[in-house]
N, CA, C, O and the ligand as a Tripos MOL2 file, in Angstrom:
@<TRIPOS>MOLECULE
protein
  273   271    69     0     0
PROTEIN
NO_CHARGES

@<TRIPOS>ATOM
      1 N          71.3110   26.4720  138.4800 N.3       1 MET1
      2 CA         72.0090   27.5860  137.8140 C.3       1 MET1
      3 C          73.5210   27.3680  137.8900 C.2       1 MET1
      4 O          74.0530   26.9380  138.9130 O.2       1 MET1
      5 N          74.1740   27.6660  136.8170 N.am      2 ALA2
      6 CA         75.6280   27.4650  136.7460 C.3       2 ALA2
      7 C          76.3480   28.3670  137.7430 C.2       2 ALA2
      8 O          75.9360   29.4980  137.9960 O.2       2 ALA2
      9 N          77.4130   27.8460  138.2900 N.am      3 ARG3
     10 CA         78.1870   28.6160  139.2640 C.3       3 ARG3
     11 C          78.9620   29.7180  138.5490 C.2       3 ARG3
     12 O          79.6430   29.4870  137.5490 O.2       3 ARG3
     13 N          78.8340   30.9080  139.0920 N.am      4 GLN4
     14 CA         79.5300   32.0460  138.4950 C.3       4 GLN4
     15 C          80.8890   32.2540  139.1180 C.2       4 GLN4
     16 O          81.1020   31.9360  140.2880 O.2       4 GLN4
     17 N          81.8050   32.7870  138.3390 N.am      5 LEU5
     18 CA         83.1590   33.0470  138.8150 C.3       5 LEU5
     19 C          83.1890   34.2570  139.7450 C.2       5 LEU5
     20 O          83.8250   34.2170  140.7990 O.2       5 LEU5
     21 N          82.5180   35.3080  139.3680 N.am      6 ILE6
     22 CA         82.5390   36.5390  140.1580 C.3       6 ILE6
     23 C          81.6050   36.3960  141.3580 C.2       6 ILE6
     24 O          80.4180   36.1030  141.2100 O.2       6 ILE6
     25 N          82.1570   36.6060  142.5260 N.am      7 GLN7
     26 CA         81.3840   36.5240  143.7610 C.3       7 GLN7
     27 C          81.3010   37.9070  144.3910 C.2       7 GLN7
     28 O          82.2110   38.7240  144.2540 O.2       7 GLN7
     29 N          80.1980   38.1530  145.0820 N.am      8 LYS8
     30 CA         80.0300   39.4440  145.7580 C.3       8 LYS8
     31 C          79.7460   39.2050  147.2350 C.2       8 LYS8
     32 O          78.9130   38.3710  147.5910 O.2       8 LYS8
     33 N          80.4560   39.9530  148.1000 N.am      9 CYS9
     34 CA         80.2820   39.8050  149.5430 C.3       9 CYS9
     35 C          78.8910   40.2790  149.9600 C.2       9 CYS9
     36 O          78.4230   41.3380  149.5420 O.2       9 CYS9
     37 N          78.2470   39.4690  150.7920 N.am     10 LYS10
     38 CA         76.8970   39.8200  151.2340 C.3      10 LYS10
     39 C          76.9150   40.9420  152.2610 C.2      10 LYS10
     40 O          75.9050   41.6180  152.4550 O.2      10 LYS10
     41 N          78.0670   41.1530  152.9320 N.am     11 ILE11
     42 CA         78.1560   42.1480  154.0000 C.3      11 ILE11
     43 C          78.6590   43.5040  153.4750 C.2      11 ILE11
     44 O          77.9850   44.5210  153.6340 O.2      11 ILE11
     45 N          79.8460   43.5110  152.8480 N.am     12 CYS12
     46 CA         80.4270   44.7970  152.4410 C.3      12 CYS12
     47 C          80.3020   45.0600  150.9410 C.2      12 CYS12
     48 O          80.5790   46.1750  150.5000 O.2      12 CYS12
     49 N          79.8910   44.0640  150.1360 N.am     13 GLY13
     50 CA         79.6550   44.3060  148.7190 C.3      13 GLY13
     51 C          80.8810   44.2630  147.8410 C.2      13 GLY13
     52 O          80.8250   44.6460  146.6730 O.2      13 GLY13
     53 N          82.0130   43.7900  148.4020 N.am     14 VAL14
     54 CA         83.2470   43.7120  147.6260 C.3      14 VAL14
     55 C          83.1790   42.5240  146.6590 C.2      14 VAL14
     56 O          82.7300   41.4390  147.0270 O.2      14 VAL14
     57 N          83.6350   42.7440  145.4110 N.am     15 TYR15
     58 CA         83.6520   41.6700  144.4140 C.3      15 TYR15
     59 C          84.9790   40.9250  144.4750 C.2      15 TYR15
     60 O          86.0310   41.5360  144.6640 O.2      15 TYR15
     61 N          84.9290   39.6060  144.3160 N.am     16 SER16
     62 CA         86.1410   38.8010  144.2830 C.3      16 SER16
     63 C          85.8210   37.4770  143.6040 C.2      16 SER16
     64 O          84.6790   37.2100  143.2290 O.2      16 SER16
     65 N          86.8740   36.6400  143.4510 N.am     17 TYR17
     66 CA         86.6700   35.3130  142.8960 C.3      17 TYR17
     67 C          86.4900   34.2710  143.9920 C.2      17 TYR17
     68 O          86.1990   33.1080  143.7100 O.2      17 TYR17
     69 N          86.6660   34.6920  145.2530 N.am     18 LYS18
     70 CA         86.6400   33.7430  146.3630 C.3      18 LYS18
     71 C          85.2800   33.7380  147.0640 C.2      18 LYS18
     72 O          84.5420   34.7230  147.0460 O.2      18 LYS18
     73 N          84.9750   32.5970  147.6810 N.am     19 LEU19
     74 CA         83.7160   32.4640  148.4170 C.3      19 LEU19
     75 C          83.7900   33.1820  149.7580 C.2      19 LEU19
     76 O          82.7630   33.4740  150.3710 O.2      19 LEU19
     77 N          85.0300   33.4690  150.2170 N.am     20 GLU20
     78 CA         85.1940   34.2260  151.4520 C.3      20 GLU20
     79 C          85.7190   35.6030  151.0960 C.2      20 GLU20
     80 O          86.6950   35.7260  150.3550 O.2      20 GLU20
     81 N          85.0750   36.6460  151.6210 N.am     21 CYS21
     82 CA         85.4400   38.0250  151.2940 C.3      21 CYS21
     83 C          86.8670   38.3380  151.7450 C.2      21 CYS21
     84 O          87.2040   38.1080  152.9070 O.2      21 CYS21
     85 N          87.7170   38.8610  150.8460 N.am     22 PRO22
     86 CA         89.0890   39.1870  151.2190 C.3      22 PRO22
     87 C          89.1670   40.4230  152.1200 C.2      22 PRO22
     88 O          90.1950   40.6590  152.7560 O.2      22 PRO22
     89 N          88.1000   41.2050  152.1790 N.am     23 LYS23
     90 CA         88.1240   42.4440  152.9590 C.3      23 LYS23
     91 C          87.6110   42.2370  154.3840 C.2      23 LYS23
     92 O          88.2780   42.6150  155.3480 O.2      23 LYS23
     93 N          86.4320   41.6420  154.5150 N.am     24 CYS24
     94 CA         85.8330   41.5150  155.8500 C.3      24 CYS24
     95 C          85.6990   40.0650  156.3000 C.2      24 CYS24
     96 O          85.3160   39.8180  157.4430 O.2      24 CYS24
     97 N          86.0040   39.0970  155.4320 N.am     25 GLY25
     98 CA         85.9240   37.6870  155.8320 C.3      25 GLY25
     99 C          84.5110   37.1300  155.7850 C.2      25 GLY25
    100 O          84.2790   35.9920  156.1940 O.2      25 GLY25
    101 N          83.5680   37.9160  155.2920 N.am     26 GLY26
    102 CA         82.1750   37.4740  155.1990 C.3      26 GLY26
    103 C          81.9590   36.5040  154.0580 C.2      26 GLY26
    104 O          82.8700   36.2190  153.2800 O.2      26 GLY26
    105 N          80.7530   36.0090  153.9720 N.am     27 THR27
    106 CA         80.4140   35.0590  152.9130 C.3      27 THR27
    107 C          80.1020   35.8000  151.6170 C.2      27 THR27
    108 O          79.3760   36.7950  151.6120 O.2      27 THR27
    109 N          80.6640   35.2960  150.5180 N.am     28 SER28
    110 CA         80.3710   35.8640  149.2060 C.3      28 SER28
    111 C          79.4880   34.9040  148.4230 C.2      28 SER28
    112 O          79.5980   33.6850  148.5550 O.2      28 SER28
    113 N          78.6230   35.4700  147.6180 N.am     29 GLN29
    114 CA         77.7870   34.6400  146.7540 C.3      29 GLN29
    115 C          77.8720   35.1680  145.3310 C.2      29 GLN29
    116 O          78.3430   36.2800  145.0940 O.2      29 GLN29
    117 N          77.4080   34.3560  144.3900 N.am     30 ALA30
    118 CA         77.5000   34.7160  142.9780 C.3      30 ALA30
    119 C          76.8470   36.0720  142.7170 C.2      30 ALA30
    120 O          75.7070   36.3130  143.1130 O.2      30 ALA30
    121 N          77.5920   36.9540  142.0410 N.am     31 ALA31
    122 CA         77.0540   38.2650  141.7070 C.3      31 ALA31
    123 C          75.9800   38.1350  140.6330 C.2      31 ALA31
    124 O          76.0120   37.2030  139.8300 O.2      31 ALA31
    125 N          75.0410   39.0560  140.6180 N.am     32 ALA32
    126 CA         73.9820   39.0370  139.6070 C.3      32 ALA32
    127 C          74.6030   39.1810  138.2240 C.2      32 ALA32
    128 O          75.5310   39.9710  138.0530 O.2      32 ALA32
    129 N          74.1130   38.4370  137.2310 N.am     33 PRO33
    130 CA         74.6830   38.5420  135.8880 C.3      33 PRO33
    131 C          74.4170   39.9150  135.2780 C.2      33 PRO33
    132 O          73.4750   40.6120  135.6550 O.2      33 PRO33
    133 N          75.2740   40.2850  134.3240 N.am     34 LEU34
    134 CA         75.1180   41.5690  133.6410 C.3      34 LEU34
    135 C          73.8190   41.5800  132.8510 C.2      34 LEU34
    136 O          73.3960   40.5540  132.3180 O.2      34 LEU34
    137 N          73.1990   42.7310  132.7820 N.am     35 LYS35
    138 CA         71.9930   42.8570  131.9780 C.3      35 LYS35
    139 C          72.3570   42.7460  130.5070 C.2      35 LYS35
    140 O          73.3460   43.3190  130.0490 O.2      35 LYS35
    141 N          71.5470   42.0030  129.7830 N.am     36 TRP36
    142 CA         71.8690   41.7230  128.3840 C.3      36 TRP36
    143 C          70.5840   41.6700  127.5730 C.2      36 TRP36
    144 O          69.5770   41.1360  128.0390 O.2      36 TRP36
    145 N          70.6080   42.2070  126.3900 N.am     37 THR37
    146 CA         69.4560   42.1510  125.5160 C.3      37 THR37
    147 C          69.9050   41.8110  124.0980 C.2      37 THR37
    148 O          70.9270   42.3240  123.6420 O.2      37 THR37
    149 N          69.1650   40.9580  123.3910 N.am     38 PRO38
    150 CA         69.5550   40.6160  122.0220 C.3      38 PRO38
    151 C          69.3750   41.7770  121.0560 C.2      38 PRO38
    152 O          69.9470   41.7720  119.9660 O.2      38 PRO38
    153 N          68.5940   42.7590  121.4420 N.am     39 GLU39
    154 CA         68.4070   43.9090  120.5630 C.3      39 GLU39
    155 C          69.5990   44.8550  120.6710 C.2      39 GLU39
    156 O          70.0360   45.1750  121.7760 O.2      39 GLU39
    157 N          70.1230   45.3010  119.5450 N.am     40 ASP40
    158 CA         71.2540   46.2110  119.5130 C.3      40 ASP40
    159 C          70.7370   47.6480  119.5950 C.2      40 ASP40
    160 O          70.3210   48.2350  118.5960 O.2      40 ASP40
    161 N          70.7740   48.1980  120.8120 N.am     41 SER41
    162 CA         70.2190   49.5400  121.0080 C.3      41 SER41
    163 C          71.0820   50.6270  120.3720 C.2      41 SER41
    164 O          70.6180   51.7520  120.1910 O.2      41 SER41
    165 N          72.3480   50.3020  120.0270 N.am     42 GLN42
    166 CA         73.2510   51.2900  119.4350 C.3      42 GLN42
    167 C          73.4040   51.0790  117.9230 C.2      42 GLN42
    168 O          74.3190   51.6300  117.3120 O.2      42 GLN42
    169 N          72.5180   50.2910  117.3220 N.am     43 ALA43
    170 CA         72.6570   49.9400  115.9040 C.3      43 ALA43
    171 C          72.6480   51.1820  115.0090 C.2      43 ALA43
    172 O          73.4230   51.2690  114.0570 O.2      43 ALA43
    173 N          71.7660   52.1440  115.3180 N.am     44 HIS44
    174 CA         71.6890   53.3300  114.4570 C.3      44 HIS44
    175 C          72.9970   54.1340  114.5190 C.2      44 HIS44
    176 O          73.4050   54.7340  113.5250 O.2      44 HIS44
    177 N          73.6530   54.1440  115.6890 N.am     45 ARG45
    178 CA         74.9410   54.8470  115.7970 C.3      45 ARG45
    179 C          76.0370   54.1000  115.0410 C.2      45 ARG45
    180 O          76.8950   54.7080  114.4000 O.2      45 ARG45
    181 N          75.9900   52.7450  115.1290 N.am     46 ARG46
    182 CA         76.9920   51.9380  114.4430 C.3      46 ARG46
    183 C          76.8890   52.1220  112.9250 C.2      46 ARG46
    184 O          77.9030   52.2260  112.2350 O.2      46 ARG46
    185 N          75.6530   52.1620  112.4150 N.am     47 ARG47
    186 CA         75.4620   52.3510  110.9740 C.3      47 ARG47
    187 C          75.9520   53.7310  110.5360 C.2      47 ARG47
    188 O          76.5390   53.8810  109.4640 O.2      47 ARG47
    189 N          75.7010   54.7460  111.3870 N.am     48 LYS48
    190 CA         76.1340   56.1050  111.0660 C.3      48 LYS48
    191 C          77.6600   56.1960  111.0740 C.2      48 LYS48
    192 O          78.2630   56.8620  110.2320 O.2      48 LYS48
    193 N          78.2710   55.5100  112.0460 N.am     49 LEU49
    194 CA         79.7320   55.5040  112.1730 C.3      49 LEU49
    195 C          80.3850   54.9190  110.9330 C.2      49 LEU49
    196 O          81.4050   55.4360  110.4770 O.2      49 LEU49
    197 N          79.8180   53.8470  110.3740 N.am     50 ASN50
    198 CA         80.3730   53.1810  109.1960 C.3      50 ASN50
    199 C          79.8340   53.7630  107.8980 C.2      50 ASN50
    200 O          80.1840   53.2940  106.8140 O.2      50 ASN50
    201 N          78.9800   54.7880  107.9990 N.am     51 ASP51
    202 CA         78.4080   55.4520  106.8240 C.3      51 ASP51
    203 C          77.7240   54.4320  105.9030 C.2      51 ASP51
    204 O          77.9390   54.4150  104.6910 O.2      51 ASP51
    205 N          76.9150   53.6040  106.5070 N.am     52 VAL52
    206 CA         76.2370   52.5330  105.7740 C.3      52 VAL52
    207 C          75.3150   53.1100  104.6980 C.2      52 VAL52
    208 O          74.5190   54.0090  104.9640 O.2      52 VAL52
    209 N          75.4350   52.5820  103.4900 N.am     53 GLY53
    210 CA         74.6210   53.0390  102.3780 C.3      53 GLY53
    211 C          75.3870   53.9230  101.4090 C.2      53 GLY53
    212 O          74.9300   54.1520  100.2890 O.2      53 GLY53
    213 N          76.5560   54.4280  101.8260 N.am     54 SER54
    214 CA         77.3370   55.2890  100.9360 C.3      54 SER54
    215 C          78.0990   54.4510   99.9130 C.2      54 SER54
    216 O          78.1890   53.2320  100.0610 O.2      54 SER54
    217 N          78.6430   55.0810   98.8900 N.am     55 ASP55
    218 CA         79.4020   54.3690   97.8630 C.3      55 ASP55
    219 C          80.6590   53.7320   98.4450 C.2      55 ASP55
    220 O          81.0110   52.6070   98.0910 O.2      55 ASP55
    221 N          81.3390   54.4600   99.3460 N.am     56 ALA56
    222 CA         82.5620   53.9400   99.9650 C.3      56 ALA56
    223 C          82.2770   52.6850  100.7730 C.2      56 ALA56
    224 O          83.0450   51.7230  100.7510 O.2      56 ALA56
    225 N          81.1550   52.7130  101.4860 N.am     57 TRP57
    226 CA         80.7680   51.5360  102.2800 C.3      57 TRP57
    227 C          80.4410   50.3680  101.3600 C.2      57 TRP57
    228 O          80.8020   49.2270  101.6480 O.2      57 TRP57
    229 N          79.7610   50.6510  100.2580 N.am     58 ASN58
    230 CA         79.3780   49.6220   99.2920 C.3      58 ASN58
    231 C          80.6120   48.9550   98.6840 C.2      58 ASN58
    232 O          80.6330   47.7420   98.4760 O.2      58 ASN58
    233 N          81.6440   49.7630   98.4000 N.am     59 GLU59
    234 CA         82.8870   49.2340   97.8300 C.3      59 GLU59
    235 C          83.6350   48.3650   98.8280 C.2      59 GLU59
    236 O          84.3530   47.4440   98.4380 O.2      59 GLU59
    237 N          83.4720   48.6550  100.1140 N.am     60 SER60
    238 CA         84.2210   47.9260  101.1470 C.3      60 SER60
    239 C          83.6420   46.5480  101.4230 C.2      60 SER60
    240 O          84.2840   45.7220  102.0710 O.2      60 SER60
    241 N          82.4330   46.2970  100.9350 N.am     61 LEU61
    242 CA         81.8000   44.9980  101.1810 C.3      61 LEU61
    243 C          82.4940   43.8960  100.3780 C.2      61 LEU61
    244 O          82.8710   44.1190   99.2280 O.2      61 LEU61
    245 N          82.6660   42.7120  100.9690 N.am     62 PRO62
    246 CA         83.2840   41.6030  100.2500 C.3      62 PRO62
    247 C          82.3490   41.0440   99.1820 C.2      62 PRO62
    248 O          81.1270   41.1220   99.3140 O.2      62 PRO62
    249 N          82.9210   40.4870   98.1360 N.am     63 SER63
    250 CA         82.1130   39.8620   97.1010 C.3      63 SER63
    251 C          82.6630   38.4860   96.7680 C.2      63 SER63
    252 O          83.8430   38.2140   96.9920 O.2      63 SER63
    253 N          81.8200   37.6260   96.2380 N.am     64 LEU64
    254 CA         82.2180   36.2570   95.9400 C.3      64 LEU64
    255 C          83.0650   36.1640   94.6780 C.2      64 LEU64
    256 O          83.9010   35.2670   94.5680 O.2      64 LEU64
    257 N          82.8670   37.0770   93.7150 N.am     65 THR65
    258 CA         83.5660   36.9840   92.4280 C.3      65 THR65
    259 C          85.0740   37.1780   92.5900 C.2      65 THR65
    260 O          85.8490   36.6620   91.7850 O.2      65 THR65
    261 N          85.5040   37.9230   93.6280 N.am     66 GLU66
    262 CA         86.9360   38.1490   93.8280 C.3      66 GLU66
    263 C          87.6560   36.8650   94.2030 C.2      66 GLU66
    264 O          88.8560   36.7320   93.9670 O.2      66 GLU66
    265 N          86.9340   35.9280   94.7820 N.am     67 GLU67
    266 CA         87.5390   34.6710   95.2380 C.3      67 GLU67
    267 C          87.9390   33.7800   94.0770 C.2      67 GLU67
    268 O          88.8710   32.9870   94.2100 O.2      67 GLU67
    269 N          87.2630   33.8870   92.9460 N.am     68 GLU68
    270 CA         87.4960   32.9550   91.8320 C.3      68 GLU68
    271 C          88.6980   33.3120   90.9600 C.2      68 GLU68
    272 O          88.9920   32.6050   89.9960 O.2      68 GLU68
    273 ZN         83.0660   41.6760  152.7120 Zn       69 ZN69
@<TRIPOS>BOND
     1     1     2 1
     2     2     3 1
     3     3     4 2
     4     3     5 am
     5     5     6 1
     6     6     7 1
     7     7     8 2
     8     7     9 am
     9     9    10 1
    10    10    11 1
    11    11    12 2
    12    11    13 am
    13    13    14 1
    14    14    15 1
    15    15    16 2
    16    15    17 am
    17    17    18 1
    18    18    19 1
    19    19    20 2
    20    19    21 am
    21    21    22 1
    22    22    23 1
    23    23    24 2
    24    23    25 am
    25    25    26 1
    26    26    27 1
    27    27    28 2
    28    27    29 am
    29    29    30 1
    30    30    31 1
    31    31    32 2
    32    31    33 am
    33    33    34 1
    34    34    35 1
    35    35    36 2
    36    35    37 am
    37    37    38 1
    38    38    39 1
    39    39    40 2
    40    39    41 am
    41    41    42 1
    42    42    43 1
    43    43    44 2
    44    43    45 am
    45    45    46 1
    46    46    47 1
    47    47    48 2
    48    47    49 am
    49    49    50 1
    50    50    51 1
    51    51    52 2
    52    51    53 am
    53    53    54 1
    54    54    55 1
    55    55    56 2
    56    55    57 am
    57    57    58 1
    58    58    59 1
    59    59    60 2
    60    59    61 am
    61    61    62 1
    62    62    63 1
    63    63    64 2
    64    63    65 am
    65    65    66 1
    66    66    67 1
    67    67    68 2
    68    67    69 am
    69    69    70 1
    70    70    71 1
    71    71    72 2
    72    71    73 am
    73    73    74 1
    74    74    75 1
    75    75    76 2
    76    75    77 am
    77    77    78 1
    78    78    79 1
    79    79    80 2
    80    79    81 am
    81    81    82 1
    82    82    83 1
    83    83    84 2
    84    83    85 am
    85    85    86 1
    86    86    87 1
    87    87    88 2
    88    87    89 am
    89    89    90 1
    90    90    91 1
    91    91    92 2
    92    91    93 am
    93    93    94 1
    94    94    95 1
    95    95    96 2
    96    95    97 am
    97    97    98 1
    98    98    99 1
    99    99   100 2
   100    99   101 am
   101   101   102 1
   102   102   103 1
   103   103   104 2
   104   103   105 am
   105   105   106 1
   106   106   107 1
   107   107   108 2
   108   107   109 am
   109   109   110 1
   110   110   111 1
   111   111   112 2
   112   111   113 am
   113   113   114 1
   114   114   115 1
   115   115   116 2
   116   115   117 am
   117   117   118 1
   118   118   119 1
   119   119   120 2
   120   119   121 am
   121   121   122 1
   122   122   123 1
   123   123   124 2
   124   123   125 am
   125   125   126 1
   126   126   127 1
   127   127   128 2
   128   127   129 am
   129   129   130 1
   130   130   131 1
   131   131   132 2
   132   131   133 am
   133   133   134 1
   134   134   135 1
   135   135   136 2
   136   135   137 am
   137   137   138 1
   138   138   139 1
   139   139   140 2
   140   139   141 am
   141   141   142 1
   142   142   143 1
   143   143   144 2
   144   143   145 am
   145   145   146 1
   146   146   147 1
   147   147   148 2
   148   147   149 am
   149   149   150 1
   150   150   151 1
   151   151   152 2
   152   151   153 am
   153   153   154 1
   154   154   155 1
   155   155   156 2
   156   155   157 am
   157   157   158 1
   158   158   159 1
   159   159   160 2
   160   159   161 am
   161   161   162 1
   162   162   163 1
   163   163   164 2
   164   163   165 am
   165   165   166 1
   166   166   167 1
   167   167   168 2
   168   167   169 am
   169   169   170 1
   170   170   171 1
   171   171   172 2
   172   171   173 am
   173   173   174 1
   174   174   175 1
   175   175   176 2
   176   175   177 am
   177   177   178 1
   178   178   179 1
   179   179   180 2
   180   179   181 am
   181   181   182 1
   182   182   183 1
   183   183   184 2
   184   183   185 am
   185   185   186 1
   186   186   187 1
   187   187   188 2
   188   187   189 am
   189   189   190 1
   190   190   191 1
   191   191   192 2
   192   191   193 am
   193   193   194 1
   194   194   195 1
   195   195   196 2
   196   195   197 am
   197   197   198 1
   198   198   199 1
   199   199   200 2
   200   199   201 am
   201   201   202 1
   202   202   203 1
   203   203   204 2
   204   203   205 am
   205   205   206 1
   206   206   207 1
   207   207   208 2
   208   207   209 am
   209   209   210 1
   210   210   211 1
   211   211   212 2
   212   211   213 am
   213   213   214 1
   214   214   215 1
   215   215   216 2
   216   215   217 am
   217   217   218 1
   218   218   219 1
   219   219   220 2
   220   219   221 am
   221   221   222 1
   222   222   223 1
   223   223   224 2
   224   223   225 am
   225   225   226 1
   226   226   227 1
   227   227   228 2
   228   227   229 am
   229   229   230 1
   230   230   231 1
   231   231   232 2
   232   231   233 am
   233   233   234 1
   234   234   235 1
   235   235   236 2
   236   235   237 am
   237   237   238 1
   238   238   239 1
   239   239   240 2
   240   239   241 am
   241   241   242 1
   242   242   243 1
   243   243   244 2
   244   243   245 am
   245   245   246 1
   246   246   247 1
   247   247   248 2
   248   247   249 am
   249   249   250 1
   250   250   251 1
   251   251   252 2
   252   251   253 am
   253   253   254 1
   254   254   255 1
   255   255   256 2
   256   255   257 am
   257   257   258 1
   258   258   259 1
   259   259   260 2
   260   259   261 am
   261   261   262 1
   262   262   263 1
   263   263   264 2
   264   263   265 am
   265   265   266 1
   266   266   267 1
   267   267   268 2
   268   267   269 am
   269   269   270 1
   270   270   271 1
   271   271   272 2
@<TRIPOS>SUBSTRUCTURE
     1 MET1         2 RESIDUE 1 A MET
     2 ALA2         6 RESIDUE 1 A ALA
     3 ARG3        10 RESIDUE 1 A ARG
     4 GLN4        14 RESIDUE 1 A GLN
     5 LEU5        18 RESIDUE 1 A LEU
     6 ILE6        22 RESIDUE 1 A ILE
     7 GLN7        26 RESIDUE 1 A GLN
     8 LYS8        30 RESIDUE 1 A LYS
     9 CYS9        34 RESIDUE 1 A CYS
    10 LYS10       38 RESIDUE 1 A LYS
    11 ILE11       42 RESIDUE 1 A ILE
    12 CYS12       46 RESIDUE 1 A CYS
    13 GLY13       50 RESIDUE 1 A GLY
    14 VAL14       54 RESIDUE 1 A VAL
    15 TYR15       58 RESIDUE 1 A TYR
    16 SER16       62 RESIDUE 1 A SER
    17 TYR17       66 RESIDUE 1 A TYR
    18 LYS18       70 RESIDUE 1 A LYS
    19 LEU19       74 RESIDUE 1 A LEU
    20 GLU20       78 RESIDUE 1 A GLU
    21 CYS21       82 RESIDUE 1 A CYS
    22 PRO22       86 RESIDUE 1 A PRO
    23 LYS23       90 RESIDUE 1 A LYS
    24 CYS24       94 RESIDUE 1 A CYS
    25 GLY25       98 RESIDUE 1 A GLY
    26 GLY26      102 RESIDUE 1 A GLY
    27 THR27      106 RESIDUE 1 A THR
    28 SER28      110 RESIDUE 1 A SER
    29 GLN29      114 RESIDUE 1 A GLN
    30 ALA30      118 RESIDUE 1 A ALA
    31 ALA31      122 RESIDUE 1 A ALA
    32 ALA32      126 RESIDUE 1 A ALA
    33 PRO33      130 RESIDUE 1 A PRO
    34 LEU34      134 RESIDUE 1 A LEU
    35 LYS35      138 RESIDUE 1 A LYS
    36 TRP36      142 RESIDUE 1 A TRP
    37 THR37      146 RESIDUE 1 A THR
    38 PRO38      150 RESIDUE 1 A PRO
    39 GLU39      154 RESIDUE 1 A GLU
    40 ASP40      158 RESIDUE 1 A ASP
    41 SER41      162 RESIDUE 1 A SER
    42 GLN42      166 RESIDUE 1 A GLN
    43 ALA43      170 RESIDUE 1 A ALA
    44 HIS44      174 RESIDUE 1 A HIS
    45 ARG45      178 RESIDUE 1 A ARG
    46 ARG46      182 RESIDUE 1 A ARG
    47 ARG47      186 RESIDUE 1 A ARG
    48 LYS48      190 RESIDUE 1 A LYS
    49 LEU49      194 RESIDUE 1 A LEU
    50 ASN50      198 RESIDUE 1 A ASN
    51 ASP51      202 RESIDUE 1 A ASP
    52 VAL52      206 RESIDUE 1 A VAL
    53 GLY53      210 RESIDUE 1 A GLY
    54 SER54      214 RESIDUE 1 A SER
    55 ASP55      218 RESIDUE 1 A ASP
    56 ALA56      222 RESIDUE 1 A ALA
    57 TRP57      226 RESIDUE 1 A TRP
    58 ASN58      230 RESIDUE 1 A ASN
    59 GLU59      234 RESIDUE 1 A GLU
    60 SER60      238 RESIDUE 1 A SER
    61 LEU61      242 RESIDUE 1 A LEU
    62 PRO62      246 RESIDUE 1 A PRO
    63 SER63      250 RESIDUE 1 A SER
    64 LEU64      254 RESIDUE 1 A LEU
    65 THR65      258 RESIDUE 1 A THR
    66 GLU66      262 RESIDUE 1 A GLU
    67 GLU67      266 RESIDUE 1 A GLU
    68 GLU68      270 RESIDUE 1 A GLU
    69 ZN69       273 GROUP 0 **** ****
């Protein structure tokens, strides 16, 4: 597994970039990666925010004919 930049102290839980905890001097190890999912759980809110499907939204879309 690739080495992570963010380290977390095994004793006090402080996050740092160093392998030695700046607070208690304990050993730090790579923090667990952030949870990530390819599914966009906020997609319905994003579409509502941009008013997708309306005439204004349709006009804002780029078209190829303008390039020529
Ligand atoms: Zn510590």
